[in-house]
Backbone as JSON, one array per atom type, in Angstrom:
{
  "sequence": "XXXXXXXXXXXXXXXXXXXXXXXXXXXXXXXXXXXXXXXXXXXXXXXXXXXXXXXXXXXXXXXXXXXXXXXXXXXXXXXXXXXXXXXXXXXXXXXXXXXXXXXXXXXXXXXXXXXXX",
  "N": [[-123.48, -51.02, 87.81], [-121.07, -48.36, 88.4], [-121.88, -44.69, 89.15], [-121.12, -42.23, 86.96], [-119.01, -39.33, 86.89], [-118.29, -37.82, 84.78], [-119.76, -37.62, 81.82], [-120.01, -40.23, 79.03], [-118.84, -40.33, 76.12], [-119.39, -41.7, 73.19], [-118.53, -41.07, 70.14], [-116.82, -41.76, 68.19], [-114.66, -44.51, 67.04], [-112.4, -44.88, 68.58], [-113.42, -43.6, 71.1], [-115.42, -45.46, 71.69], [-113.53, -47.79, 72.13], [-111.99, -47.0, 73.98], [-113.79, -46.95, 76.01], [-114.53, -49.82, 76.24], [-111.97, -50.98, 76.75], [-110.45, -49.7, 78.43], [-108.73, -49.82, 81.57], [-106.61, -50.96, 83.61], [-105.77, -53.75, 83.79], [-107.33, -55.2, 81.96], [-106.62, -55.81, 78.98], [-104.48, -57.64, 79.5], [-105.96, -59.68, 80.78], [-107.87, -60.34, 78.78], [-105.77, -61.39, 76.91], [-104.55, -63.54, 78.44], [-106.74, -65.15, 78.93], [-107.36, -66.13, 76.39], [-105.2, -67.76, 76.01], [-105.66, -69.63, 77.61], [-106.17, -69.69, 80.29], [-108.32, -69.66, 82.43], [-109.65, -69.83, 84.9], [-110.42, -67.91, 87.91], [-108.25, -67.83, 89.64], [-106.18, -68.6, 88.63], [-105.85, -66.55, 86.67], [-105.35, -64.64, 88.78], [-103.04, -65.29, 89.41], [-101.43, -65.02, 87.35], [-101.31, -62.33, 86.97], [-100.39, -61.03, 89.52], [-99.92, -58.24, 90.64], [-102.49, -57.44, 90.81], [-105.41, -56.86, 92.78], [-107.67, -59.08, 93.86], [-110.31, -57.84, 93.83], [-109.9, -55.82, 92.08], [-109.67, -57.12, 89.42], [-111.79, -58.88, 89.29], [-113.58, -56.94, 88.86], [-113.12, -55.83, 86.58], [-113.25, -58.34, 85.0], [-115.72, -58.34, 85.23], [-116.91, -56.57, 83.87], [-115.9, -56.89, 81.21], [-117.19, -59.04, 80.6], [-119.84, -57.71, 80.52], [-119.35, -56.05, 78.41], [-119.46, -57.82, 76.61], [-117.25, -59.42, 75.61], [-116.2, -61.55, 76.76], [-117.24, -64.8, 78.16], [-118.91, -66.32, 81.0], [-118.83, -69.08, 82.87], [-120.5, -70.85, 85.56], [-120.03, -73.54, 87.32], [-122.45, -75.99, 88.86], [-121.33, -77.11, 91.46], [-119.99, -77.89, 94.59], [-116.98, -76.64, 96.18], [-117.98, -73.91, 94.08], [-117.25, -73.69, 90.94], [-115.67, -71.4, 88.59], [-115.31, -70.31, 85.31], [-113.74, -68.68, 82.65], [-114.11, -67.5, 79.14], [-113.16, -66.42, 75.86], [-115.59, -64.56, 74.13], [-116.77, -64.95, 70.8], [-116.99, -62.44, 69.55], [-114.81, -61.25, 71.08], [-112.46, -62.85, 70.63], [-112.06, -61.37, 68.07], [-110.45, -59.39, 68.95], [-107.92, -60.17, 69.7], [-105.67, -60.52, 67.53], [-105.31, -57.77, 67.35], [-104.19, -56.97, 70.08], [-102.13, -58.75, 70.05], [-100.55, -57.46, 68.09], [-100.0, -54.95, 69.36], [-98.75, -56.0, 71.5], [-96.07, -57.02, 70.4], [-95.32, -54.55, 69.0], [-94.8, -53.13, 71.08], [-92.58, -54.96, 72.33], [-90.67, -54.45, 70.35], [-90.28, -51.58, 70.44], [-89.04, -51.8, 73.14], [-86.63, -50.93, 74.37], [-86.58, -48.28, 73.88], [-89.06, -47.18, 74.74], [-89.06, -48.0, 77.7], [-87.02, -46.06, 78.37], [-88.24, -43.65, 78.19], [-90.44, -43.65, 80.01], [-89.17, -44.22, 82.63], [-87.74, -41.9, 82.61], [-89.63, -40.06, 83.14], [-90.68, -40.77, 85.81]],
  "CA": [[-122.39, -50.28, 87.19], [-121.14, -47.14, 88.9], [-122.38, -43.87, 88.33], [-120.05, -41.46, 86.14], [-118.87, -38.05, 87.22], [-118.1, -37.16, 83.57], [-120.59, -38.59, 81.04], [-119.13, -40.96, 78.22], [-119.11, -39.85, 74.6], [-119.67, -42.52, 71.99], [-118.55, -40.25, 69.23], [-115.8, -42.55, 67.62], [-114.28, -45.74, 67.21], [-111.56, -44.58, 69.91], [-114.12, -43.35, 72.46], [-115.79, -46.82, 71.95], [-112.64, -48.89, 72.23], [-111.61, -46.7, 75.23], [-115.18, -47.21, 77.25], [-114.43, -51.15, 76.55], [-110.73, -51.76, 77.03], [-109.54, -49.07, 79.62], [-108.56, -50.59, 82.69], [-105.09, -51.62, 83.92], [-105.5, -55.07, 83.26], [-108.4, -55.73, 80.72], [-105.9, -56.27, 78.05], [-103.97, -58.92, 79.91], [-106.81, -60.33, 81.0], [-108.23, -61.03, 77.51], [-104.83, -62.25, 76.35], [-104.33, -64.77, 79.16], [-107.97, -65.97, 78.87], [-107.3, -66.59, 74.97], [-103.75, -68.47, 76.34], [-105.98, -70.79, 77.94], [-106.13, -69.6, 81.84], [-109.81, -69.45, 82.48], [-110.27, -69.5, 86.14], [-110.01, -66.61, 88.3], [-107.45, -68.04, 90.45], [-104.96, -68.62, 87.23], [-105.61, -65.3, 86.14], [-104.72, -63.93, 89.64], [-101.42, -65.79, 89.38], [-100.71, -64.38, 86.15], [-101.25, -60.89, 87.5], [-100.27, -60.63, 91.03], [-99.95, -57.17, 91.44], [-103.9, -56.88, 90.69], [-106.0, -57.36, 93.89], [-108.64, -60.13, 93.52], [-111.3, -57.16, 93.87], [-110.11, -55.21, 90.8], [-109.66, -58.28, 88.59], [-113.19, -59.68, 89.56], [-114.52, -55.65, 88.58], [-112.66, -55.98, 85.46], [-113.79, -59.49, 84.43], [-117.33, -58.23, 85.09], [-117.17, -55.33, 82.77], [-115.53, -57.24, 80.04], [-118.38, -59.71, 80.38], [-120.68, -56.83, 80.4], [-119.0, -55.81, 77.12], [-119.67, -59.4, 75.65], [-115.93, -59.91, 75.05], [-115.73, -62.79, 77.43], [-118.27, -65.16, 78.86], [-118.75, -66.85, 82.39], [-119.57, -70.37, 83.55], [-120.44, -71.01, 86.79], [-120.56, -75.0, 87.46], [-122.76, -76.17, 89.95], [-120.66, -77.96, 92.43], [-119.23, -77.39, 95.92], [-117.16, -75.4, 96.21], [-118.34, -73.55, 92.94], [-116.25, -73.7, 89.98], [-115.91, -70.83, 87.45], [-114.21, -70.66, 84.24], [-114.27, -67.57, 81.84], [-113.82, -67.9, 77.94], [-113.6, -65.4, 74.71], [-116.69, -64.83, 72.8], [-116.32, -64.59, 69.19], [-116.48, -61.08, 69.53], [-113.71, -60.8, 72.28], [-111.49, -63.19, 69.99], [-111.56, -60.51, 67.18], [-109.5, -58.43, 69.68], [-106.64, -60.74, 70.0], [-104.73, -60.13, 66.55], [-104.88, -56.44, 67.67], [-103.58, -57.04, 71.31], [-100.74, -59.29, 69.61], [-100.03, -56.63, 67.39], [-99.66, -53.93, 70.54], [-97.63, -56.55, 72.41], [-94.79, -57.0, 69.44], [-94.87, -53.38, 68.89], [-94.05, -52.77, 72.59], [-91.36, -55.36, 72.4], [-90.18, -54.11, 69.49], [-89.64, -50.64, 70.8], [-88.91, -52.02, 74.44], [-85.97, -49.91, 74.77], [-87.11, -46.69, 73.51], [-90.19, -46.9, 76.32], [-88.22, -47.97, 79.21], [-86.38, -45.17, 78.91], [-88.91, -42.62, 78.41], [-91.24, -44.06, 81.12], [-88.37, -43.95, 83.5], [-87.4, -40.44, 82.71], [-90.93, -39.28, 83.74], [-90.99, -41.25, 87.27]],
  "C": [[-122.42, -48.79, 88.05], [-121.53, -45.94, 88.29], [-121.07, -43.05, 88.04], [-120.07, -40.15, 86.45], [-118.86, -37.36, 85.83], [-118.97, -38.21, 82.46], [-119.68, -39.17, 79.92], [-119.35, -40.12, 76.81], [-118.57, -41.07, 73.62], [-119.11, -42.07, 70.55], [-117.84, -41.14, 67.8], [-115.22, -43.66, 67.6], [-113.27, -45.66, 68.62], [-112.31, -44.32, 71.31], [-114.59, -44.92, 72.4], [-115.23, -48.16, 72.46], [-111.99, -48.33, 73.37], [-112.62, -47.03, 76.19], [-114.83, -48.94, 77.25], [-113.01, -51.57, 77.11], [-109.87, -51.16, 78.12], [-109.83, -49.79, 80.96], [-107.12, -51.14, 82.67], [-104.95, -52.97, 83.67], [-106.34, -55.75, 82.54], [-107.73, -56.25, 79.47], [-105.21, -57.6, 78.42], [-104.92, -59.79, 80.36], [-107.41, -61.26, 79.55], [-107.1, -61.79, 77.01], [-104.83, -63.43, 77.19], [-105.9, -65.71, 79.2], [-107.86, -66.73, 77.66], [-106.07, -67.81, 75.13], [-104.67, -69.71, 76.91], [-105.98, -70.76, 79.5], [-107.36, -69.09, 81.86], [-110.3, -69.3, 84.07], [-109.64, -68.55, 86.85], [-108.85, -66.72, 89.32], [-106.12, -68.05, 89.52], [-104.66, -67.33, 86.77], [-105.09, -64.2, 87.18], [-103.08, -64.4, 89.65], [-100.53, -65.29, 88.38], [-100.6, -62.96, 86.07], [-101.43, -60.54, 88.84], [-100.28, -59.48, 91.51], [-101.47, -56.52, 91.48], [-104.48, -57.32, 92.07], [-107.13, -57.94, 93.27], [-109.87, -58.91, 93.34], [-111.3, -56.44, 92.4], [-110.22, -56.03, 89.68], [-111.34, -58.8, 88.5], [-114.07, -58.4, 88.7], [-114.13, -55.69, 87.11], [-113.25, -57.05, 84.46], [-115.45, -59.03, 84.21], [-117.47, -57.41, 84.08], [-116.45, -55.79, 81.18], [-116.66, -58.45, 79.41], [-119.67, -59.0, 79.88], [-120.66, -56.26, 78.95], [-119.42, -56.95, 75.97], [-118.28, -60.04, 74.91], [-115.55, -60.97, 75.47], [-117.31, -63.13, 78.06], [-118.0, -65.97, 80.05], [-119.77, -68.02, 82.35], [-119.42, -70.64, 84.66], [-120.92, -72.59, 86.85], [-120.85, -75.31, 88.86], [-122.23, -77.26, 90.92], [-120.55, -77.49, 93.8], [-117.69, -77.77, 96.14], [-117.4, -75.04, 94.51], [-117.0, -73.27, 91.95], [-116.48, -72.53, 88.9], [-114.93, -70.67, 86.55], [-114.8, -69.22, 82.95], [-113.62, -68.06, 80.12], [-113.98, -66.63, 77.0], [-114.64, -65.55, 74.25], [-116.01, -64.95, 71.54], [-116.16, -63.23, 69.06], [-115.25, -60.68, 70.26], [-112.33, -61.64, 71.28], [-110.99, -62.46, 68.71], [-110.51, -59.22, 67.8], [-108.12, -59.04, 69.53], [-105.36, -60.53, 69.18], [-104.15, -58.52, 67.2], [-103.85, -56.27, 69.19], [-102.25, -57.51, 70.94], [-99.89, -58.41, 69.12], [-99.37, -55.5, 68.42], [-98.64, -54.61, 71.16], [-96.21, -56.48, 71.37], [-94.44, -55.55, 69.31], [-94.03, -52.93, 70.3], [-92.71, -53.7, 72.79], [-90.35, -54.9, 71.45], [-89.17, -52.61, 69.66], [-89.43, -50.46, 72.56], [-87.92, -51.05, 75.09], [-86.28, -48.61, 75.14], [-88.06, -46.34, 74.9], [-89.8, -46.75, 77.22], [-87.82, -46.53, 79.4], [-87.3, -43.63, 78.96], [-89.97, -42.37, 79.45], [-90.35, -43.85, 82.39], [-88.01, -42.28, 83.83], [-88.72, -39.42, 83.64], [-91.26, -39.86, 84.76], [-90.55, -40.27, 87.89]]
}
């Protein structure tokens, strides 16, 4: 893992969530893995704006935080699949609720985001 310039604080639940979920693609990765997209190539097709390197780094971090598990099948070429752990599955209702909130407030959110570009 990389060396941090600013030490992390884990004093409250929001700090802990931030440490585990902050990253541009992590929430989407968890959601897509839950939908059944388990291979790295499938995930990259679902998130084409992300580089493979960044997706791989964020998948590795999610694995280190025990939200997903990785299985490497011994074949040529190697086959890799990701799945949610039981712990990772506990986040899906929260991610779904955030998505529903975003959908319900889409017009307002677009307006304020575009105003600040």
